[in-house]
BADREN-295630 format. One record per residue (C-alpha): residue in three letters; chain; x, y, z. Coordinates in steps of 0.02 Angstrom, whole numbers, plus 32768, in hexadecimal, padded with zeros to 4 digits. Layout:
   residu   chaine     px     py     pz
      ALA        A      X      Y      Z
...
# end
This chain:
   residu   chaine     px     py     pz
      MET        A   E5BD   C05D   9968
      VAL        A   E554   C008   99F2
      ARG        A   E4E1   BF79   99DF
      ARG        A   E473   BF2E   9A66
      VAL        A   E493   BE7F   9A85
      PRO        A   E3FB   BE03   9AA7
      ARG        A   E400   BDD2   9B5E
      GLU        A   E427   BD1F   9B31
      GLN        A   E4D7   BD6E   9AF5
      SER        A   E4F4   BDD4   9B80
      GLY        A   E591   BD71   9BAC
      ARG        A   E5EA   BDC5   9B13
      ARG        A   E650   BE4E   9B34
      VAL        A   E640   BEF2   9AC7
      GLY        A   E67F   BF9E   9AA8
      GLU        A   E649   C028   9A4A
      THR        A   E670   C0B1   99BF
      GLU        A   E662   C0D3   9918
      LYS        A   E6DC   C11A   98AF
      ALA        A   E6F4   C141   97F9
      GLY        A   E773   C19F   97A8
      GLY        A   E7C4   C248   97D7
      GLY        A   E801   C28E   9873
      ASN        A   E874   C317   98A4
      SER        A   E90E   C342   9908
      GLY        A   E94C   C3E4   9960
      PHE        A   E9F8   C428   996E
      GLU        A   E9F7   C44E   9A25
      ALA        A   EA28   C394   9A4A
      LEU        A   EAA5   C39B   99C9
      PHE        A   EAF6   C447   99FE
      GLY        A   EAD5   C429   9AAC
      LEU        A   EAA9   C4E3   9AC2
      PRO        A   EAA4   C522   9B73
      TRP        A   EA29   C5B3   9B56
      GLN        A   E99D   C546   9B2F
      THR        A   E93D   C526   9BDD
      GLU        A   E8BE   C49A   9C0F
      ARG        A   E82D   C4A3   9B97
      LEU        A   E789   C4CB   9BE3
      ARG        A   E70A   C43C   9B9E
      THR        A   E656   C428   9B97
      GLN        A   E5F8   C389   9B98
      ALA        A   E5BF   C364   9AE1
      TYR        A   E505   C33C   9AD0
      CYS        A   E4D6   C27F   9AB1
      PRO        A   E422   C250   9AC0
      PRO        A   E401   C1CF   9B3B
      PRO        A   E404   C12D   9AD2
      ARG        A   E36F   C0BE   9B01
      ALA        A   E3CF   C01E   9AD7
      LEU        A   E468   C042   9B39
      ARG        A   E435   C017   9BE3
      GLY        A   E49A   BF8F   9C52
      PRO        A   E52A   BF71   9CC6
      ILE        A   E5C0   BFD0   9C88
      ALA        A   E669   BF77   9C93
      ARG        A   E6EC   BFF7   9C5A
      VAL        A   E70A   C07C   9BE3
      TRP        A   E79F   C092   9B75
      PRO        A   E7CE   C135   9B19
      LEU        A   E815   C103   9A67
      SER        A   E861   C1A0   9A34
      ALA        A   E8AD   C1E3   9992
      PRO        A   E924   C269   99B6
      SER        A   E966   C302   9985
      GLY        A   EA03   C346   9946
      ALA        A   EA0F   C339   9888
      PRO        A   E994   C2DA   9836
      ALA        A   E980   C22D   9810
      GLY        A   E8E7   C1CC   9801
      TYR        A   E845   C1E3   983E
      GLY        A   E7FB   C170   98BB
      LEU        A   E86B   C151   9934
      ARG        A   E8B2   C1D3   98CC
      THR        A   E901   C26D   9900
      SER        A   E890   C2C6   9970
      THR        A   E801   C259   995A
      SER        A   E7C5   C1F5   99E9
      PHE        A   E774   C14C   99FF
      CYS        A   E716   C116   9A99
      LEU        A   E6FF   C058   9AB9
      ILE        A   E685   C02B   9B34
      PHE        A   E66E   BF7A   9B81
      SER        A   E5CC   BF48   9BC1
      PRO        A   E584   BE98   9BCA
      LEU        A   E4F2   BED9   9B63
      LEU        A   E54D   BF36   9ADD
      TRP        A   E5A4   BF06   9A42
      VAL        A   E62E   BF7D   9A17
      VAL        A   E672   BF89   995F
      LEU        A   E705   BFFC   992A
      VAL        A   E6F0   C031   9873
      GLU        A   E79A   C069   9828
      GLY        A   E7AD   C0B2   977C
      SER        A   E85C   C08D   9760
      GLU        A   E8BC   BFDD   9778
      ARG        A   E91A   C022   981A
      LEU        A   E8E6   C06E   98C5
      GLY        A   E926   C102   990C
      GLY        A   E8F8   C18D   988F
      TRP        A   E97C   C228   9893
      ILE        A   E9E0   C1C7   9912
      ARG        A   EA5A   C16F   98B2
      SER        A   EB10   C13C   98DB
      VAL        A   EB89   C104   985A
      ARG        A   EC3C   C0A5   9878
      GLY        A   ECCA   C0EC   980D
      PRO        A   ED57   C071   97C6
      ASN        A   EDC8   C0A2   9865
      GLY        A   ED36   C078   98D9
      ALA        A   ED0C   C12D   98FE
      ILE        A   EC50   C157   9917
      PHE        A   EBFF   C1D2   98A8
      GLU        A   EB48   C21D   98D7
      LEU        A   EADD   C23C   9843
      GLY        A   EA53   C287   98C1
      PRO        A   EA5D   C2C6   9976
      ARG        A   EB0A   C29E   99D0
      GLY        A   EADF   C2CC   9A86
      ILE        A   EA4E   C2D6   9AFA
      ARG        A   EA45   C355   9B83
      PRO        A   EA22   C30F   9C2F
      ALA        A   E9D4   C3A9   9C7B
      GLY        A   E92F   C3B8   9CD2
      ALA        A   E8A8   C336   9CDE
      LEU        A   E8A2   C312   9C1D
      GLY        A   E957   C2E8   9C20
      ALA        A   E945   C288   9CC7
      ARG        A   E8B8   C218   9C7C
      THR        A   E92C   C1F8   9BE4
      LEU        A   E9B4   C1C4   9C4D
      LEU        A   E93C   C154   9CB2
      LEU        A   E913   C103   9C10
      VAL        A   E9D3   C0DD   9BE9
      SER        A   E9DE   C093   9C9A
      GLU        A   E93C   C01A   9C82
      LEU        A   E98A   BFEE   9BC9
      GLY        A   EA27   BFAA   9C1F
      LEU        A   EA96   C036   9BC8
      ASP        A   EAF0   C087   9C61
      SER        A   EB9A   C047   9C37
      GLU        A   EB8A   C084   9B88
      VAL        A   EB6D   C13C   9BB7
      LEU        A   EBF8   C1B9   9B8E
      PRO        A   EBD7   C25E   9BF7
      VAL        A   EC1C   C307   9BDA
      ARG        A   EC33   C34A   9C8B
      GLY        A   EC25   C3FB   9CC4
      ASP        A   ECE3   C412   9CCB
      HIS        A   ED01   C3DE   9C17
      PRO        A   ED29   C45A   9B8C
      ALA        A   EC94   C41F   9B2D
      ALA        A   EC1F   C451   9BB7
      GLN        A   EC6B   C4FC   9BD7
      ASN        A   EC9D   C53B   9B27
      ARG        A   EC29   C567   9AA7
      PHE        A   EC59   C5EC   9A16
      LEU        A   EC0B   C65B   9996
      TYR        A   EC5A   C66E   98E8
      VAL        A   EC50   C721   98BE
      GLY        A   ECC0   C79A   985E
      GLY        A   ED2F   C70E   981F
      ALA        A   ED5A   C6D6   98CC
      LEU        A   ED1C   C664   995E
      HIS        A   ECEB   C6BD   99FA
      ALA        A   ECC4   C669   9A95
      LEU        A   EC18   C682   9AEC
      PRO        A   EC2B   C6DD   9B96
      THR        A   EC15   C66E   9C21
      GLY        A   EC02   C6A6   9CDA
      LEU        A   EBF2   C748   9D39
      ARG        A   EC9B   C789   9D04
      GLY        A   EC6E   C754   9C44
      LEU        A   EBD7   C7C5   9C47
      LEU        A   EC34   C85A   9C8D
      ARG        A   ECB6   C854   9C15
      PRO        A   ECAD   C88D   9B59
      SER        A   EC9B   C7EA   9AFB
      PRO        A   ECB4   C7F3   9A3F
      PRO        A   EC47   C7DC   99D0
      PHE        A   EBDA   C84B   9A46
      SER        A   EC0E   C905   9A4D
      LYS        A   EBE3   C915   9B0B
      PRO        A   EBE8   C8A2   9B99
      LEU        A   EB47   C834   9BA3
      PHE        A   EB25   C882   9C4A
      TRP        A   EAD0   C913   9C02
      ALA        A   EA67   C8A4   9B94
      GLY        A   EA2E   C853   9C35
      LEU        A   EA0E   C8F3   9C8B
      ARG        A   E9AB   C936   9C03
      GLU        A   E94A   C89A   9BFC
      LEU        A   E918   C8B0   9CBE
      THR        A   E8D4   C959   9C90
      LYS        A   E865   C92C   9BF6
      PRO        A   E7A1   C918   9C0A
      ARG        A   E752   C876   9BF3
      GLY        A   E71C   C856   9B40
      LYS        A   E65C   C85F   9B12
      GLU        A   E656   C7F6   9A7E
      PRO        A   E626   C73C   9A78
      ASP        A   E6BC   C709   9A23
      GLU        A   E74E   C75D   99CF
      THR        A   E7E5   C72C   9960
      VAL        A   E881   C6FB   99B1
      HIS        A   E8DB   C789   996B
      SER        A   E85C   C80C   999F
      PHE        A   E85C   C7CA   9A47
      ALA        A   E916   C7C5   9A5B
      GLN        A   E934   C877   9A0B
      ARG        A   E8A7   C8B5   9A80
      ARG        A   E8E9   C876   9B23
      LEU        A   E9A4   C862   9B05
      GLY        A   E9D7   C8D9   9A78
      PRO        A   EA00   C8BC   99BD
      GLU        A   EAAA   C86E   99D5
      VAL        A   EA73   C7E3   9A3E
      ALA        A   E9D4   C7CD   99C7
      SER        A   EA3A   C7C8   9921
      LEU        A   EAD4   C761   995F
      ALA        A   EAA7   C6EF   99F7
      MET        A   E9E9   C6D8   99DD
      ASP        A   E9FE   C6C8   991A
      SER        A   EA82   C640   993B
      LEU        A   EA21   C5E3   99BD
      CYS        A   E98D   C5D0   994A
      ARG        A   E9FE   C58F   98BC
      GLY        A   EA55   C51C   9933
      VAL        A   E9B2   C4DE   997C
      PHE        A   E934   C4DA   98F6
      ALA        A   E99C   C505   9858
      GLY        A   E922   C58D   984B
      ASN        A   E90D   C654   983B
      SER        A   E903   C6B5   98DB
      ARG        A   E897   C72B   9882
      GLU        A   E811   C6A9   985B
      LEU        A   E81C   C637   98F9
      SER        A   E7A6   C651   998B
      ILE        A   E7EC   C678   9A36
      ARG        A   E74C   C638   9A81
      SER        A   E76C   C588   9A33
      CYS        A   E822   C57E   9A16
      PHE        A   E85E   C5BF   9AC4
      PRO        A   E7BE   C5AB   9B2E
      SER        A   E817   C5C1   9BD7
      LEU        A   E85E   C66B   9B9E
      PHE        A   E7A9   C69E   9B68
      GLN        A   E761   C667   9C03
      ALA        A   E7EE   C6BD   9C73
      GLU        A   E7BD   C762   9C2C
      GLN        A   E703   C743   9C36
      THR        A   E712   C709   9CF0
      HIS        A   E79B   C77B   9D3B
      ARG        A   E7A0   C808   9CA9
      SER        A   E853   C7EB   9C97
      VAL        A   E8A7   C753   9C47
      LEU        A   E944   C75C   9CBC
      LEU        A   E8D4   C761   9D5A
      GLY        A   E867   C6DA   9D20
      LEU        A   E8F3   C65F   9CEF
      LEU        A   E943   C68C   9D9E
      LEU        A   E8B0   C673   9E06
      GLY        A   E86D   C5E2   9DA2
      ALA        A   E7CA   C59E   9D93
      GLY        A   E7E9   C51B   9E21
      ARG        A   E841   C473   9E25
      THR        A   E7FB   C3E9   9DB3
      PRO        A   E7F8   C340   9E0A
      GLN        A   E86C   C2CF   9DAF
      PRO        A   E89C   C20A   9DB0
      ASP        A   E938   C1CD   9E10
      SER        A   E9AE   C147   9DF0
      ALA        A   EA6E   C13E   9E02
      LEU        A   EA95   C179   9D58
      ILE        A   EA29   C217   9D75
      ARG        A   EA7E   C235   9E0B
      GLN        A   EB25   C230   9DC1
      ALA        A   EAFE   C29F   9D3A
      LEU        A   EAC4   C327   9DB9
      ALA        A   EB5A   C303   9E1A
      GLU        A   EBD9   C316   9D8D
      ARG        A   EB76   C3A2   9D3F
      TRP        A   EB5B   C34E   9C91
      SER        A   EB3D   C3C2   9C02
      GLN        A   EB15   C331   9B8D
      TRP        A   EB36   C276   9B6E
      SER        A   EB3D   C1FC   9AE7
      LEU        A   EB5A   C147   9ADB
      ARG        A   EBF8   C0E9   9ABC
      GLY        A   EBBD   C096   9A0F
      GLY        A   EB57   C12F   99E0
      LEU        A   EAAA   C16D   9A07
      GLU        A   EA53   C0EB   9994
      MET        A   EA7A   C06B   9A22
      LEU        A   E9E2   C0BD   9A7E
      PRO        A   E958   C089   99F1
      GLN        A   E9B0   BFF3   99E0
      ALA        A   E9A8   BFC4   9A95
      LEU        A   E8EA   C000   9A96
      GLU        A   E8C7   BF96   99FD
      THR        A   E912   BEF2   9A50
      HIS        A   E8BB   BF1F   9AF3
      LEU        A   E805   BF3B   9A9C
      THR        A   E80B   BEAB   9A26
      SER        A   E846   BE31   9AB7
      ARG        A   E79F   BE61   9B0D
      GLY        A   E726   BE47   9A80
      VAL        A   E714   BEF5   9A23
      SER        A   E700   BED3   996C
      VAL        A   E778   BF37   98F7
      LEU        A   E74E   BF50   9839
      ARG        A   E7E7   BF91   97D7
      GLY        A   E7E1   BFDA   9728
      GLN        A   E72B   BFF0   9731
      PRO        A   E6FE   C0B4   9716
      VAL        A   E657   C0E8   9748
      CYS        A   E5F7   C114   96AC
      GLY        A   E550   C156   96F0
      LEU        A   E4DC   C14D   978F
      SER        A   E423   C138   9783
      LEU        A   E395   C139   9802
      GLN        A   E32F   C0A1   9814
      ALA        A   E273   C0A1   9847
      GLU        A   E299   C054   98EF
      GLY        A   E317   C0E1   991B
      ARG        A   E3B9   C07E   98FA
      TRP        A   E447   C0B0   987C
      LYS        A   E46E   C04F   97E4
      VAL        A   E51F   C068   97CC
      SER        A   E55F   C054   9711
      LEU        A   E613   C014   96F7
      ARG        A   E671   BFFA   9662
      ASP        A   E64E   BF3C   9659
      SER        A   E5BE   BF23   96C6
      SER        A   E549   BF81   974A
      LEU        A   E52D   BF76   9800
      GLU        A   E4A7   BFAE   987A
      ALA        A   E4C1   C00A   991A
      ASP        A   E45B   C050   99AE
      HIS        A   E4D0   C0D8   99B9
      VAL        A   E560   C129   9961
      ILE        A   E5FA   C183   99A3
      SER        A   E646   C1E0   9913
      ALA        A   E700   C214   9924
      ILE        A   E722   C23E   9875
      PRO        A   E72F   C2F5   983A
      ALA        A   E691   C361   9844
      SER        A   E68F   C386   9787
      VAL        A   E6A1   C2D5   9762
      LEU        A   E612   C2A0   97D1
      SER        A   E5AE   C330   9781
      GLU        A   E5B3   C2D6   96D7
      LEU        A   E576   C227   9725
      LEU        A   E4E3   C26B   977E
      PRO        A   E427   C242   9744
      ALA        A   E3C4   C2CC   96FC
      GLU        A   E35A   C2D4   9799
      ALA        A   E3FD   C312   97F4
      ALA        A   E41B   C3A2   976E
      PRO        A   E422   C432   97F2
      LEU        A   E4AC   C3CD   985C
      ALA        A   E504   C3AE   97B1
      ARG        A   E508   C465   979A
      ALA        A   E54F   C491   9838
      LEU        A   E5D7   C404   982E
      SER        A   E606   C42F   9777
      ALA        A   E638   C4D7   97BB
      ILE        A   E6CA   C48E   9829
      THR        A   E750   C48C   97A6
      ALA        A   E80A   C445   97BF
      VAL        A   E8B4   C479   9774
      SER        A   E93D   C405   9729
      VAL        A   E9F7   C3FA   977A
      ALA        A   EA8E   C3B6   9723
      VAL        A   EB08   C35B   97A0
      VAL        A   EBBC   C346   9767
      ASN        A   EC25   C2DA   97D8
      LEU        A   ECE1   C2F1   97C6
      GLN        A   ED7D   C29B   980E
      TYR        A   EE2D   C2E5   9800
      GLN        A   EEC7   C284   9828
      GLY        A   EF53   C2D9   9891
      ALA        A   EEEE   C37A   9896
      HIS        A   EEC4   C3EC   9925
      LEU        A   EE41   C46A   9956
      PRO        A   EE61   C52E   9977
      VAL        A   EDFD   C51E   9A22
      GLN        A   EDAC   C4A1   9A87
      GLY        A   ECF3   C4A0   9AA3
      PHE        A   EC58   C457   9A68
      GLY        A   EC40   C4A6   99C7
      HIS        A   EC15   C555   9978
      LEU        A   EB76   C5A2   9931
      VAL        A   EB78   C61C   9897
      PRO        A   EAF8   C6A4   988C
      SER        A   EAA2   C6C2   97E1
      SER        A   EAF8   C769   97C7
      GLU        A   EB92   C70F   97CC
      ASP        A   EB79   C679   974F
      PRO        A   EAC3   C64D   971B
      GLY        A   EAE9   C597   96FF
      VAL        A   EB5A   C55F   978D
      LEU        A   EAF2   C54F   982D
      GLY        A   EB85   C509   9899
      ILE        A   EC08   C491   98C2
      VAL        A   EC16   C412   9948
      TYR        A   ECAC   C3D4   998B
      ASP        A   EC8F   C325   999A
      SER        A   ED35   C2EF   99D4
      VAL        A   ED3F   C362   9A67
      ALA        A   ECA1   C32F   9ABA
      PHE        A   ECAC   C26E   9A96
      PRO        A   ED6C   C243   9A68
      GLU        A   ED44   C18A   9A92
      GLN        A   ECE8   C184   99EB
      ASP        A   ED7B   C1BE   9985
      GLY        A   EDAA   C114   994A
      SER        A   EE62   C0C6   9936
      PRO        A   EEC4   C114   9909
      PRO        A   EE5F   C1B5   994E
      GLY        A   EE36   C231   98D6
      LEU        A   EDEE   C2E6   98F1
      ARG        A   ED2E   C2D2   98D6
      VAL        A   ECC6   C370   98AB
      THR        A   EC0C   C37E   9870
      VAL        A   EBE3   C414   97FB
      MET        A   EB26   C43A   97F4
      LEU        A   EAE8   C493   9756
      GLY        A   EA2E   C4E7   9744
      GLY        A   E9EB   C587   9750
      SER        A   E9C4   C5F6   96C3
      TRP        A   EA50   C5BC   9656
      LEU        A   EA03   C50C   9658
      GLN        A   E949   C550   9649
      THR        A   E97D   C5AE   95AE
      LEU        A   E9D0   C515   955F
      GLU        A   E93A   C4A3   9583
      ALA        A   E8C3   C523   9539
      SER        A   E926   C541   9494
      GLY        A   E92B   C485   9476
      CYS        A   E9E6   C47F   947E
      VAL        A   EA31   C3CA   948B
      LEU        A   EA5A   C3B2   953D
      SER        A   EAEF   C345   951D
      GLN        A   EB67   C2FE   95B1
      GLU        A   EBF0   C351   955E
      LEU        A   EBAD   C403   9573
      PHE        A   EB89   C3E2   9630
      GLN        A   EC2F   C39C   963C
      GLN        A   EC8B   C428   95E9
      ARG        A   EC22   C4A3   9651
      ALA        A   EC4F   C44A   96F2
      GLN        A   ED0D   C43A   96D4
      GLU        A   ED0F   C4F5   96A3
      ALA        A   ECC1   C525   9755
      ALA        A   ED35   C4B1   97B6
      ALA        A   EDBF   C4FD   975B
      THR        A   ED8E   C5AE   9767
      GLN        A   ED43   C5A9   981A
      LEU        A   EDBC   C527   986B
      GLY        A   EE53   C526   9804
      LEU        A   EE40   C46F   97CD
      LYS        A   EE89   C488   971C
      GLU        A   EEB9   C3DA   96FA
      LEU        A   EE49   C355   96B1
      PRO        A   EDE7   C2F3   9725
      SER        A   EE0E   C235   9738
      HIS        A   ED54   C207   973E
      CYS        A   ECBC   C266   9712
      LEU        A   EC01   C239   971E
      VAL        A   EB6B   C2AA   96C8
      HIS        A   EAC0   C2A0   96EF
      LEU        A   EA28   C315   96B2
      HIS        A   E99D   C305   9735
      LYS        A   E906   C341   96DD
      ASN        A   E88A   C3A0   9742
      CYS        A   E8C7   C366   97E7
      ILE        A   E8B1   C3F6   9866
      PRO        A   E807   C43B   9875
      GLN        A   E7F5   C4F5   9878
      TYR        A   E792   C543   9916
      THR        A   E76F   C5E8   98B5
      LEU        A   E70D   C678   98FE
      GLY        A   E66A   C639   992A
      HIS        A   E692   C584   9938
      TRP        A   E636   C57B   99E6
      GLN        A   E58B   C59D   998D
      LYS        A   E5A5   C518   9911
      LEU        A   E5BF   C49E   99A4
      GLU        A   E51E   C4E9   99EE
      SER        A   E4C5   C4C9   994F
      ALA        A   E4F6   C415   9951
      ARG        A   E4D0   C3F6   9A09
      GLN        A   E424   C444   99F3
      PHE        A   E3F8   C3D9   995B
      LEU        A   E432   C33E   99AF
      ALA        A   E3D4   C36C   9A51
      ALA        A   E330   C38F   99F0
      HIS        A   E330   C2F4   997F
      ARG        A   E36D   C282   9A01
      LEU        A   E3E7   C23E   9981
      PRO        A   E44F   C1A5   99BC
      LEU        A   E4F1   C1FB   998E
      THR        A   E57F   C242   99EB
      LEU        A   E606   C2B0   99AB
      ALA        A   E6BA   C298   99DD
      GLY        A   E767   C2B9   9997
      ALA        A   E7CA   C355   9974
      SER        A   E748   C3B8   9912
      TYR        A   E6F8   C3F5   99AA
      GLU        A   E74E   C41C   9A4B
      GLY        A   E805   C404   9A41
      VAL        A   E88C   C3CD   99BF
      ALA        A   E90B   C38D   9A35
      VAL        A   E926   C2CA   9A67
      ASN        A   E8E7   C2E2   9B15
      ASP        A   E841   C345   9AD0
      CYS        A   E822   C2AD   9A58
      ILE        A   E82C   C22B   9ADF
      GLU        A   E7C1   C293   9B4C
      SER        A   E749   C2B2   9AC0
      GLY        A   E739   C1E5   9AB5
      ARG        A   E722   C1D5   9B74
      GLN        A   E69A   C254   9B78
      ALA        A   E649   C20B   9ADF
      ALA        A   E641   C160   9B2B
      VAL        A   E600   C1A3   9BD2
      SER        A   E581   C207   9B7A
      VAL        A   E543   C164   9B23
      LEU        A   E543   C0FC   9BCF
      GLY        A   E4F6   C186   9C3A
      THR        A   E573   C166   9CC3
      GLU        A   E626   C181   9CE9
      PRO        A   E6A0   C0EF   9CBA
      ASN        A   E6E2   C092   9D46
      GLY        A   E798   C090   9D06
# end
């Protein structure tokens, strides 16, 4: 939230953001999938706030990443943007007792690190570079654990199909050879794609798009698995335009996805630092932090509070109402605040229930943006070994409706295995199996998820012994679903905000990206839109 500070108090430093409760996270960061290209992003509309003018000192994006759920606020893919200006007072409102959202790192009895949410962040593109710059500005360079381009976790990813693990083909040679589970070399799918005409619809499901351009096998195996890995969702319901905008735009601009990706849309300017240059030189595929990714929100909190940002914990927002003078009254559990401007980083559906009656059309648009739950099961085994080396594997819905995939944590980040070291893997459960259980009112016990995860580890990876350590967390409504027509919901929200000049900015995972980098960028853009200028840092 932002409040204007009287000029006699202008020496006080302030920041900005409002955040109430939900958030989201994406499995793109969690699985580090190579197929997801840089997201095309549009500036979210924010009416120019009358009260927010003055010299700008700095903007920090306070994010809530992605991966497997975990909170909301600095929560999973929820982002917060903190703005410092001599004429602003910034208050960060957190519904829970901790900051970090879906990002949560837990230390086991042997010192091993278990990530309950995202476990790796991709450094690619301008968004990845900005996150690395933030890491450097927070003094965390020495804590970074990179996965370099020549590492097995960067080179090898698998699909589990037909009761077996299959390496995804890489390089030209891999495309020219038959690569199970695909019946033909993927070269032929690429050749088919080059000959297909441009689609004419304003949107299309991911499955329909992939089947039309690349064939039924790629659609039902690769893209189905990808949507489960990134969104924990159904490729027959998710929107290609909103979930994979670079693929949609490549076809619209160049008629061919492959041609569009090869030619690109021009190089996006990106920041520069020693850490960014190192990541480029060593071709990092992802990175984490020595003590777990939660070190990032912890460092952000320390930095922000030391500079005067007010943080309210354990204060879920109960309602928003507009006052006669155009300011917000923000009702909390134990009190209320007034704000000139609100940046909401909570899930869209949660925000829809807090808006006043005057904003009913906006509430309807936001309530249509739903989310799905994911169960995250962390397992550690002593003396065990994996049958393959890589980042992990995904499972298409035709193979197992409940297991989304398994991440091989020890391969990517062995430094976090503890002492004595033990093999760490994370099983992600969700999909139609979990949705059916939720709808039936079935008791979703930890024992149920642990048993399901151990069976998957035994069947798919041969880990038949009992784990020495296990953590189970069900993250409710953690990943937003960008279903067919999602872009129209966003357009409706933008038009309402513009027409009524509401002092409200939307940020977080519900809108234009569920990965950690997307959420940080969402917070940065929200801050820029409120200030009406680019930050200088």
